C-alpha positions in Angstrom: -36.5 -99.3 -9.2 -38.8 -102.1 -10.3 -41.2 -99.7 -11.9 -38.6 -98.1 -14.2 -37.0 -101.5 -15.0 -40.4 -102.8 -16.1 -41.0 -99.7 -18.2 -37.7 -99.8 -20.0 -37.0 -103.6 -19.9 -33.7 -103.1 -18.1 -32.0 -104.9 -15.2 -30.9 -101.7 -13.4 -32.7 -98.3 -13.1 -29.9 -96.5 -14.7 -29.9 -94.6 -18.0 -26.7 -93.7 -19.9 -27.0 -90.1 -20.8 -27.0 -88.5 -24.3 -23.3 -87.9 -24.5 -22.7 -85.9 -27.6 -19.9 -87.2 -29.9 -19.3 -90.1 -27.5 -22.5 -92.2 -27.2 -22.2 -94.3 -30.4 -24.3 -97.4 -31.3 -21.4 -99.6 -30.1 -21.2 -97.8 -26.7 -25.0 -97.8 -26.2 -25.0 -101.6 -26.9 -22.3 -102.1 -24.3 -24.3 -100.2 -21.7 -27.5 -102.1 -22.5 -25.8 -105.4 -22.4 -24.5 -104.5 -18.9 -28.0 -103.9 -17.7 -28.6 -100.2 -18.1 -30.5 -98.4 -20.8 -27.8 -97.6 -23.4 -28.6 -94.4 -25.5 -27.3 -93.3 -28.9 -26.6 -89.5 -28.9 -27.5 -87.3 -31.8 -25.7 -84.3 -30.4 -22.9 -83.6 -32.9 -24.3 -85.6 -35.7 -24.2 -83.6 -38.9 -26.3 -85.9 -41.1 -29.5 -87.7 -40.3 -28.4 -90.9 -41.9 -25.5 -91.2 -39.4 -28.2 -91.9 -36.8 -29.7 -94.7 -38.9 -26.2 -96.2 -39.2 -25.6 -96.1 -35.4 -29.0 -97.6 -34.7 -28.2 -100.5 -36.9 -24.8 -101.0 -35.3 -26.4 -101.1 -31.9 -29.0 -103.6 -33.1 -26.3 -105.9 -34.3 -24.5 -105.8 -30.9 -27.4 -106.2 -28.5 -30.8 -107.8 -28.1 -31.5 -105.6 -25.1 -33.6 -102.4 -25.2 -31.7 -99.2 -26.1 -32.7 -95.6 -26.8 -31.8 -92.6 -28.8 -31.3 -89.1 -27.4 -32.6 -86.6 -29.8 -30.9 -83.2 -29.4 -33.8 -80.9 -30.4 -31.4 -78.2 -31.4 -29.9 -80.4 -34.1 -30.8 -79.0 -37.6 -31.6 -82.6 -38.6 -34.0 -83.2 -35.7 -37.1 -83.6 -38.0 -35.5 -86.2 -40.1 -34.0 -88.0 -37.1 -37.4 -88.1 -35.4 -38.7 -90.0 -38.4 -35.7 -92.3 -38.5 -36.3 -93.3 -34.9 -39.7 -94.5 -36.0 -38.5 -96.3 -39.1 -35.8 -98.1 -37.3 -38.0 -99.4 -34.5 -36.2 -97.7 -31.6 -38.0 -98.5 -28.3 -37.1 -95.5 -26.2 -36.4 -91.8 -26.9 -34.9 -89.3 -24.6 -34.8 -85.7 -25.6 -32.7 -82.6 -24.7 -32.4 -78.9 -25.2 -36.0 -78.1 -25.8 -39.6 -79.5 -25.9 -40.3 -82.6 -28.1 -44.1 -81.9 -28.1 -44.5 -81.9 -31.9 -42.9 -85.4 -32.2 -44.7 -87.1 -29.3 -47.9 -88.1 -31.1 -46.0 -89.9 -33.9 -43.6 -91.6 -31.5 -46.5 -92.8 -29.3 -48.4 -94.1 -32.3 -45.3 -96.1 -33.1 -45.2 -97.6 -29.6 -42.0 -95.7 -28.6 -41.5 -94.7 -24.9 -40.8 -91.0 -24.6 -38.6 -89.7 -21.8 -37.9 -86.0 -22.1 -35.2 -84.3 -20.1 -36.5 -81.2 -18.3 -35.1 -78.5 -16.0 -38.4 -77.2 -14.6 -41.6 -78.9 -13.3 -43.9 -76.8 -15.4 -42.4 -78.3 -18.6 -42.6 -81.8 -17.0 -46.3 -81.4 -16.5 -46.9 -80.1 -20.0 -45.0 -83.0 -21.6 -46.8 -85.7 -19.5 -50.1 -84.2 -20.6 -48.8 -84.6 -24.2 -48.0 -88.3 -23.6 -44.5 -88.6 -22.1 -44.0 -91.9 -20.4 -41.5 -90.7 -17.8 -39.5 -87.6 -17.1 -35.8 -87.1 -16.6 -35.4 -84.3 -14.2 -31.9 -82.8 -14.8 -30.3 -80.4 -12.3 -27.7 -77.8 -13.2 -25.0 -80.1 -11.8 -25.2 -82.1 -15.1 -22.7 -81.7 -17.9 -24.1 -80.3 -21.1 -27.2 -78.0 -21.6 -28.6 -77.2 -18.2 -31.2 -75.0 -16.4 -30.9 -73.1 -13.2 -32.3 -75.5 -10.6 -30.2 -78.0 -8.7 -31.0 -81.7 -8.7 -32.0 -81.7 -5.0 -34.5 -78.9 -5.6 -35.8 -80.0 -9.0 -36.4 -83.7 -8.5 -38.9 -83.6 -5.6 -40.9 -80.8 -7.4 -41.2 -82.8 -10.6 -42.3 -85.8 -8.6 -44.9 -83.7 -6.9 -46.1 -82.4 -10.3 -46.4 -85.6 -12.4 -47.8 -89.1 -12.1 -45.2 -90.9 -14.2 -41.8 -92.3 -13.2 -39.2 -89.5 -12.6 -35.5 -90.2 -13.3 -33.0 -88.0 -11.5 -29.9 -86.6 -13.3 -27.2 -84.2 -12.3 -24.2 -84.8 -10.1 -24.9 -88.5 -9.7 -21.9 -90.8 -10.2 -22.1 -93.7 -7.7 -24.4 -95.8 -5.6 -24.7 -93.1 -2.9 -26.2 -90.8 -5.5 -28.5 -93.6 -6.7 -29.7 -94.2 -3.1 -30.2 -90.4 -2.6 -32.3 -90.2 -5.8 -34.5 -93.1 -4.7 -34.9 -91.6 -1.3 -36.2 -88.4 -3.0 -38.8 -90.5 -4.7 -37.1 -90.9 -8.1 -37.5 -94.2 -9.9 -33.9 -94.3 -11.2 -31.0 -92.1 -12.4 -29.4 -90.9 -15.6 -25.7 -90.3 -15.8 -23.2 -89.0 -18.4 -19.9 -88.0 -16.8 -19.5 -91.2 -14.9 -19.8 -93.2 -18.1 -16.8 -91.4 -19.6 -14.6 -93.5 -17.3 -15.6 -96.9 -18.4 -13.5 -99.2 -20.6 -16.0 -99.2 -23.4 -16.3 -95.4 -23.7 -14.9 -94.3 -27.1 -12.9 -91.3 -25.8 -9.2 -90.7 -25.3 -7.4 -91.9 -22.2 -6.3 -88.3 -21.7 -9.9 -87.2 -21.3 -10.6 -90.1 -18.9 -7.6 -89.2 -16.8 -8.6 -85.5 -16.8 -12.0 -86.5 -15.3 -10.3 -88.6 -12.7 -7.8 -85.9 -11.8 -10.3 -83.1 -11.4 -13.2 -82.3 -9.1 -16.6 -80.4 -9.1 -14.6 -77.2 -9.0 -13.2 -77.9 -12.5 -16.4 -77.3 -14.4 -17.7 -74.0 -15.8 -20.9 -72.7 -17.3 -20.6 -71.4 -20.9 -23.1 -69.4 -23.0 -24.9 -68.2 -19.9 -26.3 -65.1 -21.6 -27.1 -66.3 -25.1 -29.8 -68.8 -24.4 -27.9 -72.1 -24.5 -26.2 -72.5 -21.1 -23.9 -75.5 -20.9 -21.7 -77.0 -18.1 -18.4 -78.0 -19.5 -14.8 -78.8 -18.4 -12.8 -75.8 -17.2 -10.0 -75.8 -19.8 -8.4 -73.4 -22.2 -11.2 -73.7 -24.7 -14.1 -73.0 -22.3 -12.2 -70.2 -20.6 -11.7 -68.6 -24.1 -15.4 -69.1 -24.9 -16.4 -67.3 -21.8 -13.8 -64.5 -22.5 -15.4 -64.0 -25.9 -18.9 -63.9 -24.4 -17.9 -61.4 -21.6 -16.1 -59.2 -24.1 -19.1 -59.2 -26.4 -21.4 -58.2 -23.6 -19.1 -55.3 -22.6 -19.0 -54.0 -26.2 -22.8 -54.4 -26.7 -22.8 -57.3 -29.1 -26.0 -59.3 -29.6 -26.3 -63.0 -28.8 -25.9 -64.2 -32.4 -22.8 -62.1 -32.9 -21.3 -63.5 -29.8 -22.2 -67.1 -30.8 -20.7 -66.5 -34.3 -17.4 -65.5 -32.6 -17.5 -68.4 -30.3 -18.1 -71.0 -32.9 -14.4 -71.7 -33.9 -13.9 -72.5 -30.2 -17.0 -74.5 -29.4 -17.7 -76.3 -32.7 -18.5 -80.0 -32.4 -15.9 -80.9 -35.0 -13.1 -79.7 -32.8 -14.6 -81.7 -29.9 -14.8 -84.9 -32.0 -11.1 -84.5 -33.0 -10.1 -83.8 -29.5 -11.8 -86.9 -28.2 -9.7 -89.0 -30.5 -6.3 -87.2 -30.4 -6.4 -86.6 -26.6 -5.9 -82.9 -26.6 -8.0 -81.9 -23.5 -7.5 -78.2 -24.0 -8.2 -77.8 -27.7 -12.0 -78.0 -27.4 -14.8 -77.8 -24.9 -16.3 -81.1 -23.6 -19.3 -81.6 -21.3 -18.5 -82.5 -17.7 -20.8 -82.6 -14.7 -20.1 -81.7 -11.1 -20.2 -85.4 -10.1 -16.7 -85.6 -11.6 -15.2 -85.4 -8.1 -16.7 -88.8 -7.4 -15.0 -90.5 -10.4 -11.8 -92.3 -9.3 -11.3 -95.2 -11.7 -11.9 -96.7 -15.1 -13.8 -100.0 -15.0 -15.9 -102.0 -17.3 -19.4 -100.7 -17.5 -20.8 -103.9 -15.9 -18.5 -103.5 -12.9 -19.7 -99.9 -12.5 -23.4 -100.8 -12.6 -23.0 -103.8 -10.2 -21.1 -101.6 -7.8 -23.6 -98.8 -7.9 -26.5 -101.1 -7.2 -24.7 -102.8 -4.3 -23.9 -99.5 -2.7 -27.5 -98.3 -3.1 -28.8 -101.6 -1.6 -26.4 -101.3 1.3 -27.8 -97.8 2.0 -31.3 -99.1 1.9 -30.5 -101.9 4.4 -28.8 -99.4 6.7 -31.8 -97.1 6.6 -34.2 -100.0 7.3 -32.0 -101.0 10.3 -32.0 -97.5 11.7 -35.8 -97.4 11.5 -36.1 -100.7 13.3 -33.7 -99.5 16.0 
């Protein structure tokens, strides 16, 4: 824990995930002020200057370190990578691809780079290119995922690289934090659990949906078109999968399937749904740790509780060894 806290300048070894259409500058600041590393998400941003605006909002609300998650599939990724440098962001996490082409410029600017990976081979390549730490994300996570579970992935990444490894996927409480540390991880990254904090800018209906549902209520979308995502099992995601399956049966190619899916999965619909509270009108990312989410609390309460639970596990483990 100490190693990651020193690297990031945080109180707790916990990173708020890149929650597309949710993780604003204001929300990232709240997470950083509570002791975690708050992260502004670029997923869903349609213009690069929106990132600059959110970074400045975050700066106005916290003097703690915070980061930006660059969604590498964003059409504005090149511009956003430069804005991150210009605005003096201290930490970058990346998702849905390899950030190799951006790393030299980020490192020259003194930015700490933490790519999200779903395979140990990519982790090794990115560390060789200058990554400061690796977020090893199992398929239990919400959002874009690979095919390995957190339990299988994290130890293999730790065995492959010599930088701190952060575990992600299915982690939502102090028991998960303790398990990640026992595997050798330096900390954890979470997204779904942060939906149910007071500061999260999402509808109460979405928060209650997460509380009322379990790990069985997520589904994988876009499994065959190169962009697999774990999302809530609702009318929108079931329709998206129906379109994909029908397209495969009729011999359609990936791009034709994606074009037909777009009216269902577009980020604009998700942004509207997050505000109007219609939990069935659009897909939204949700991880399998959802079954561990039982309440809505201030983010500071959540972090304190997680760390106390993890410390209690550590104390019990130490006592067992002594006995």
